[in-house]
N, C-alpha and C positions, 0 to 999 in steps of 0.2 A: 365467636358465640352470638346467637341470638339473642336481641337484648330487648326485644318487646313482648317480654311473657308477663302475662298476668295471674296475681297471686292471689288466691282469695281462701279464706275459713271460714268454713259451715258449721252453722253450731245449732243447735235447738233441739227439739224433739223429733219422734218416729218421720215425719215426713223432711227432715233435713238430711236422712241419712236414706240406709237400705231396707225400705218397706215395701217399694213399690213394685210394680211388673217388671221380671227381669229380662232380659232380650234385646238390650241395646247395645251395640259396638259404637266405639269411637273411631272416627275416619283422621282425625286431625292429630296434630303434635299436643294430646292431652297426659297430662302426669297426676299421678295422687303422690303426696308426702306423709308418709307414716315412721313414726320413730327415726326423726333425723335423716332419712333415706328418700331418694324418690323415685318411683318405680310409674311404667306404664300405667295408664289410667283402667279400669276395667272394674262390671258389678261382680260382686257386692265390693265396693269400694271399701279400701283399708280405711279401719280407724274406728269405725262407725259400729254399730250393732246393727242386728238383722239380715238377713242374709240375701234378700232380695235386689232390685235395681234403685238407684236413686234418681235424679235429677240432672247431675253434673256433669256427668258425660255428655249429655243433649245439650248443657248450657255450654261448657265447654268449644263443643263444635260450633256453635253458631254465633260464638266470639269470635274464633278464627275468621270463619266463611263471614262474618259482616265486616272483618279486616277491625275489630277491635283490638287484636293480639296476633302474633303469629305462632305462641305456646301458653299455654293454658296449665297452670298447676292447683290442684285441692288440696287442702288439709279437710279430712269430716272428722270432725270433733262431739256429736250431738248423740246424747241416747233416749231411747225412746221412753216416752210415758211420762216423763221428767216435766214439772211446774216451773215456771220463772225463778222463783223463791229456790229450788233444789239445785238449777242450772245456776245459778250465783253462790253455790255455796260447798265446800265439801271437795271431794274426787272429782266432782264433777268440772268445777270452777277450775280447778287447779290441772285439769287435763285439759282445759279450754286453753288455757294461761301458756299450759306449757308448749304447745303447739303452736300457740302465736309466737313465743319467744324463740321456737325455734325455727318457722317461717322467716321470721324478720332476722334472725341471724345468716339465715342459709341466703335468701335472696334481698336483704337491704328494703323490704317493703311487704306490705300488704296491702292489694288495691280494694279492696272490701272485706267485710265480717258478713255473712248470707246468715242472717238469723230466720229461720221458721218455728213458732211455738207459739202454744196457745190454744192446743185445744184439750190440753189435762187443767189448765185454769178454768176452760169452760164448764169441764164436768163437774167441777167443785164447785160454780158460781163464785169464783173469787174476785171481790172487785177491789180489791187491795192492790190489784193489777200496776197500777200507775206508781204507788209507791213502792210496789217490789221492783220494777225497773228501776225507780230511781235509785234503788239500793244495789243494784247491780251496774247501775253503767258508773256510779261513785266509786264501786270497786273496781272497775276496767281503768278507769281514772285512774287511779291511787296505782294500779300495777303498772303504769305507762300506756297503754293502750292508746291510738292515737288515729287508724285507720278510720273510716268511713264504717258504719255501721248499718248495713241494711235491714230494715224491721218488716216482716211481714205481715199481713193481717191474715191474722187466723184462728177461727175459733171450733170450725168445722169438723165432726166425727160421731158417728153411727146417728145420722141426719138433722142433727140440731146443731142450727146456729144460734148464736149469741152474742145477736146484736151490742149489746152493751160493751163486752170485752171488744170489738171491731173498734168502737167507737174512742175508748181508752188508750187501745196502741195509735188509732190514726191521732190521737192528740197529742201521742208521745211523741210521734212525728215532728208535729207540729212544734212543739216547745223545746225540742230539744236539737240542737244546733249541729248537730254529728251525727244525727239518726236520720236517715235516710229512706226514700219510701219504698218497700220492699212489696213482691206483689199481694193481690188479695187471693189467698186459692177459698177464700169461702162463694165466691164466684163461680169456681168447679164444681158444683154438686149434683150434677146432671149424673146418671147411673154410669154413663158410658167414660166417665173420669175416675172412676173411684172403681176400688177392687171389691168384691162382694161382701167383705170389711165394712163397708160403706166412710171407710176413714181413708185408703189409702191408695195411692195413686194406678191406674192403669198405664200401661205405653201410654194409651191417646191424653191421657191425663198429664203425665211427664211430658210431653209435649207440649200442650195448653202451659203447663206451668214454667217448663225452660225459655219459652217465649214469655210469659210474666218476666223474668228474671230478667232477660235481656234487656224489656225495656226497661227495666228498672235501674239495672247496670248503667245503662246508657245516656239516660234522664238524668239521674245521679239529683235526686227532687226532692229539695227540704219543704216540701209543701204537702 
């Protein structure tokens, strides 16, 4: 068997799953993991909500093309429209941890938790985000989560950038040892990068988003 396999768990809200433009098809050995089984990757990916495209097929192909891995497996556990507080509680959190445990049991490792969230907290002006993340992080620790956690900087949806929220997310990356720098998708706010809802990504936007993920996964930056 091919041992150089990248294993990733995606979590967050709609831009972590199937709300982008549909139309990308993987070209390498990219797989999706759902309900303790592994399938060939195709959008809309199994496990997430939404019926469109997601960034993960592109991320997988680029990781293989760049020589990071020979094969890549994604589990998608996100939920559209959820705040960080909601994602760290109840059924949402249980689903996330269930995926984490199944992946770890099956593959013996997870190379990264790829977390993209913030838009819902931006709308409600939630500046308790730092403390909400702290609770989420503590809960993950209590659940035995040890994988690198990539935190995106994300607030933009419906033409609104929340610089306060971005600075909080940035501070979390600096303060927490196992929290690494994910994409800053608030840089992708030109109309060409988003669908007509001005929130979810077009195919061009997904390509840029996937490049950002490659950079994050390759750099593993604590700064």
